[in-house]
N, C-alpha and C positions, 0 to 999 in steps of 0.2 A: 103282157106278153100275147105278142099279134103273131099269126105263123101264116103268113102268104104263100099264094102255091103259084108260083110262075110257071109258063110253060115255053120251053126254047128248046127246036128241032125236034120234038117232040120228048124232049125229058122235060122231069117234071123236079122242079124245085124247090124246097121250102126256105122260105127268106123270113126268118125274126126278126121280128120288130116290137125293140124293147131297150130302153136306157137303162133297164135295171141288168146284175146278173142273174144270167140263167143257168150259167153251167158252172158248179161248186164241184159236183164230184163225178166218178167216171158212172154212178148210177143216174146223176141230171142228162148226162149224155146219152144213155140208153133209153131215157123216157123222150127224149126230145125225137131220137131214131125213132121210134116206134109211133108217137106223133106224126110224125114228118110222114112215115110207112101208111098212116090210115089213108092218106090220101093221095097213094100211090109216089110221094116223092122219095126217092134213091139219093139226094143231093140235099148239102143245108146250106147256107149263107149265113153267117153269124156276123156281129162285131167284134173286135177287139174287148170293149167294154162291156160285156154279155160274158166274159169269162171273170172268175175270183182272182185276184190281182196272184195267188199263189202259184193258178198255172204259166206265169211268166216265170216263175223261179222254179227251174230244173230241178235244182237239190230237192226241192217238196217230193218229186216223180209223180203228181198229180194231169201232167202235161201229156207222159208219155202214157200212163192209165187211159186217160181219155182218147190220145189217139188210135191206140192199139184197138179201144171198143170198134170207132170208126173204120177202122184196118178190119179187122173180125168178121164186119158183118155187111163190108162191101160198098159202105157210104160214103159218097164225096162229100168234102165238107170245105170250103171258104171262109177265111176269117180273115175282114176286112179290118184293117191299121192303117198304124204307123208306128211300124216294130222297130225302125233303125234309130229310136230315142233310147232303144235296149243296151246296155252298156256290156251287159254278160256275152263273151267269147262262146259259151258254149251254148246260149241260147242262139245266136246268129248262124251257127252249125247246126243248129236242129231245124231253123227255119229254112235254113239253104238246102237241107235233105231232103225237108218234106217237100220244099217246092221243086225239087229233081223229081219227085214221085208223080202219079195218076189220080192220089185218091186226097191228100192234103194239102192245101195252098194257102198261105200267108198273102195278102192281095194289100194294092194300096186301095182302092176302090169297087164298088158293085159292078160295074160295066167289066173288069179283069177278073171280077170274081163269077162272073158268069158264061166268059168267056173259056176261061180255065175248065170249069164243071163238063163244056157242051165239047171242049177238047176244038 
């Protein structure tokens, strides 16, 4: 995993570059927030492929637990991916609700991720 620090409008963003799963559990999310925080970043960009597949199955409750960690610590996160392929109505509603807030974003590309994070 490579952690790249971007700075947009005086906001430091940690962008994760990896083709592997980086977040399997809430503890992985906390560790990632700590790593990013060491560089002064309070925002993180990840890719859909960086999450364990169970994240996208809401019955596992992993997504809720992970997003709660980001919310508790007020760390913004943008997840870049193709989410329309998921057929679960509850997941679509979960993504929609997340996107209405100002901390967690499910977005189609990196440019949108940066835009959402910097507001």
